[in-house]
C-alpha positions as CSV (number, residue, x, y, z in Angstrom):
1,M,196.9,-50.6,90.0
2,S,198.0,-52.5,87.0
3,Q,197.6,-56.2,86.8
4,V,200.3,-58.4,85.5
5,Q,199.1,-61.4,83.5
6,A,201.1,-64.5,84.1
7,I,202.6,-66.0,81.0
8,Q,201.7,-69.6,80.6
9,P,204.6,-71.8,79.4
10,D,204.0,-73.7,76.2
11,V,202.9,-77.3,76.8
12,I,205.1,-79.9,75.2
13,Y,203.4,-82.9,73.7
14,P,206.0,-85.7,73.4
15,D,206.0,-87.9,70.3
16,S,206.9,-91.0,72.3
17,D,205.7,-92.5,75.6
18,G,208.8,-94.6,75.9
19,Q,206.8,-97.8,75.4
20,P,207.7,-100.4,72.7
21,M,205.4,-100.7,69.7
22,A,205.1,-104.5,70.3
23,D,206.2,-107.0,72.9
24,N,206.8,-109.8,70.4
25,T,207.0,-110.7,66.7
26,K,203.5,-112.1,66.5
27,Q,201.9,-108.9,67.9
28,F,204.1,-106.7,65.6
29,E,203.2,-108.7,62.5
30,W,199.5,-108.3,63.2
31,I,199.9,-104.5,63.8
32,V,201.7,-104.2,60.5
33,L,199.2,-106.4,58.6
34,I,196.2,-104.4,59.7
35,K,197.9,-101.0,59.3
36,K,199.4,-101.7,55.9
37,N,196.2,-103.3,54.5
38,L,194.2,-100.3,55.6
39,D,196.7,-98.1,53.9
40,L,196.1,-100.1,50.7
41,L,192.3,-100.0,51.2
42,F,192.2,-96.2,51.6
43,G,195.2,-95.4,49.4
44,A,193.1,-93.5,46.9
45,N,191.1,-91.5,49.5
46,P,193.1,-88.4,50.6
47,A,190.8,-87.8,53.5
48,V,191.5,-91.0,55.5
49,F,194.5,-91.0,57.9
50,V,195.8,-94.3,59.1
51,A,198.5,-94.6,61.8
52,G,200.2,-97.2,63.9
53,D,201.5,-96.6,67.5
54,L,200.9,-92.9,67.2
55,L,200.2,-90.9,70.4
56,W,196.8,-89.3,70.4
57,Y,196.2,-86.2,72.6
58,P,192.5,-85.4,72.8
59,V,192.6,-82.3,75.0
60,Q,194.8,-79.2,74.4
61,G,196.8,-78.3,77.4
62,N,197.0,-81.7,78.9
63,N,200.0,-83.8,77.8
64,T,199.4,-86.6,80.2
65,L,196.0,-87.4,78.8
66,R,196.9,-89.6,75.8
67,Q,196.8,-93.1,74.3
68,A,198.8,-94.8,71.5
69,P,196.5,-97.2,69.7
70,D,198.2,-100.0,67.9
71,V,196.3,-98.9,64.8
72,M,193.9,-96.1,64.3
73,V,191.9,-94.8,61.4
74,V,190.6,-91.2,61.2
75,L,188.0,-90.6,58.6
76,G,187.9,-87.0,57.4
77,R,191.6,-86.1,58.0
78,P,194.3,-85.8,55.3
79,K,197.1,-88.2,55.0
80,G,200.6,-87.1,56.0
81,D,203.3,-87.5,58.5
82,R,202.7,-86.5,62.1
83,G,204.7,-86.8,65.3
84,S,201.5,-87.2,67.3
85,Y,197.8,-86.8,66.7
86,R,196.7,-83.5,68.5
87,Q,193.0,-83.5,68.1
88,W,192.5,-79.8,68.4
89,E,194.7,-79.4,65.3
90,E,192.7,-82.0,63.4
91,A,189.3,-80.3,63.2
92,N,188.7,-81.8,66.6
93,L,188.1,-85.2,65.0
94,P,189.0,-88.2,67.2
95,P,190.1,-91.5,65.8
96,T,187.1,-93.2,64.2
97,V,188.3,-96.8,64.5
98,V,190.9,-98.2,66.9
99,F,192.6,-101.6,66.9
100,E,194.6,-103.2,69.8
101,I,196.6,-106.4,69.5
102,L,197.1,-108.4,72.8
103,S,200.4,-109.8,73.9
104,P,201.3,-111.9,76.9
105,G,202.6,-108.7,78.6
106,N,199.3,-106.9,78.3
107,R,197.0,-106.7,81.3
108,L,193.3,-106.7,80.9
109,S,193.1,-103.8,83.4
110,N,195.1,-101.7,80.9
111,F,192.5,-102.5,78.2
112,A,189.7,-101.7,80.5
113,K,191.2,-98.2,81.0
114,K,191.7,-97.9,77.3
115,L,188.0,-98.8,76.7
116,Q,187.0,-96.0,79.1
117,F,189.4,-93.6,77.3
118,Y,188.1,-94.4,73.8
119,N,184.5,-94.3,75.0
120,R,185.0,-90.9,76.6
121,Y,186.8,-89.3,73.7
122,G,184.7,-90.4,70.8
123,V,186.0,-93.5,69.2
124,E,183.2,-95.1,67.1
125,E,184.6,-98.6,66.8
126,Y,187.1,-100.5,69.0
127,Y,188.6,-103.9,68.3
128,I,190.9,-106.1,70.4
129,Y,192.5,-109.2,68.9
130,N,194.4,-111.9,70.8
131,P,196.6,-113.7,68.2
132,D,197.5,-116.4,70.8
133,D,194.0,-117.8,71.2
134,G,192.3,-116.2,68.2
135,E,189.7,-114.3,70.2
136,L,188.4,-111.1,68.7
137,I,186.3,-108.6,70.7
138,G,184.6,-105.5,69.4
139,W,182.7,-102.5,70.6
140,L,180.5,-100.2,68.6
141,S,179.4,-96.7,69.6
142,T,175.8,-96.1,70.3
143,D,173.8,-93.1,71.5
144,T,175.2,-93.6,75.0
145,A,178.5,-95.5,74.9
146,L,180.7,-98.1,73.2
147,D,178.7,-101.3,73.5
148,I,180.1,-104.7,73.0
149,I,179.4,-106.5,69.7
150,D,177.7,-109.8,70.5
151,E,178.8,-111.8,67.4
152,M,182.1,-111.0,65.7
153,A,182.0,-113.9,63.1
154,G,181.1,-112.2,59.9
155,W,180.9,-108.8,61.4
156,V,181.3,-105.9,59.0
157,S,182.7,-102.6,60.3
158,P,180.1,-99.9,59.6
159,R,182.8,-97.3,59.1
160,L,185.5,-99.2,57.3
161,G,183.5,-101.8,55.4
162,I,185.9,-104.6,56.3
163,R,184.7,-108.1,57.4
164,F,186.1,-110.1,60.3
165,E,186.1,-113.9,60.1
166,P,187.6,-115.6,63.2
167,T,188.7,-119.2,62.2
168,P,190.4,-122.1,64.1
169,E,193.6,-121.1,62.3
170,G,193.3,-117.4,63.3
171,L,191.6,-114.2,62.3
172,E,190.9,-113.4,58.6
173,I,189.9,-109.9,57.5
174,F,188.4,-109.1,54.2
175,R,188.1,-105.9,52.2
176,P,184.7,-104.7,50.9
177,D,185.6,-106.3,47.5
178,G,186.1,-109.7,49.2
179,Q,189.9,-109.7,49.0
180,K,191.7,-111.0,52.0
181,F,194.1,-108.9,54.1
182,L,197.5,-110.2,53.1
183,S,200.9,-110.1,54.7
184,Y,203.9,-108.6,52.9
185,T,205.1,-112.0,51.9
186,E,201.7,-113.0,50.5
187,L,201.4,-109.7,48.6
188,A,204.9,-110.2,47.2
189,Q,204.0,-113.7,46.1
190,Q,200.9,-112.4,44.4
191,L,202.9,-109.8,42.6
192,E,205.5,-112.4,41.5
193,Q,202.7,-114.7,40.2
194,A,201.1,-111.8,38.3
195,E,204.5,-110.9,36.7
196,E,205.0,-114.5,35.7
197,R,201.5,-114.7,34.1
198,A,202.3,-111.4,32.2
199,A,205.6,-112.8,31.0
200,Q,204.0,-116.1,29.8
201,A,201.3,-114.1,28.0
202,E,203.9,-112.0,26.3
203,E,205.8,-115.2,25.3
204,R,202.7,-116.7,23.8
205,A,201.9,-113.5,21.9
206,A,205.5,-113.5,20.5
207,R,205.2,-117.2,19.4
208,L,201.9,-116.5,17.7
209,T,203.4,-113.5,15.9
210,E,206.2,-115.7,14.6
211,Q,203.8,-118.4,13.4
212,L,201.7,-115.8,11.5
213,R,204.7,-114.4,9.8
214,A,205.8,-117.9,8.8
215,L,202.5,-118.2,7.0
216,G,203.1,-114.9,5.3
217,I,200.7,-112.9,7.4
218,D,201.9,-109.7,9.0
219,P,200.0,-109.3,12.3
220,E,200.8,-105.6,12.4
221,Q,198.9,-104.9,9.2
222,R,195.2,-104.6,9.3
């Protein structure tokens, strides 16, 4: 008697969970600041993938088992566009570091569930920041589980090399070279100042050239 093997339908992994990326402007700005500064930090490394609000499916065949971290970093995976992060298609590498930004609409119970999820599926570092009160909480993977980091002031991420400095004015994050994470506005101001300095240096050089020529000296001749 022949046996008929049932054909399993393809599992669809949606690219969206229908939830907004952020509940307010403050949360959104922090997500963008962390994500874009990490892009800059690892821009020259083709094997670091950084994403914001991207659905992560850790188990093939289960499209209900998923999370969308506000920001995640995967060390060892190439850059590039993705509709979702399907771990079995990514050398089975889970996100290495995850960031979540609190908003008034977030419930602590949701973050407790996320901690269990990240712990179970292999996240090595997990950070939660509340921009309303400046509180930063972190967990680091040990041999057994994600354990809370006792002191976040001056903490350096073992995997990213960035340093956290909670201050009365809010959180400051520094690159390994000591440069502070900057907003788009601050980065644009720095670029504008650098262009102004370059223009001033060019003007000084032009004036010096004119002065030398007035003295009968050709600066282009050696």
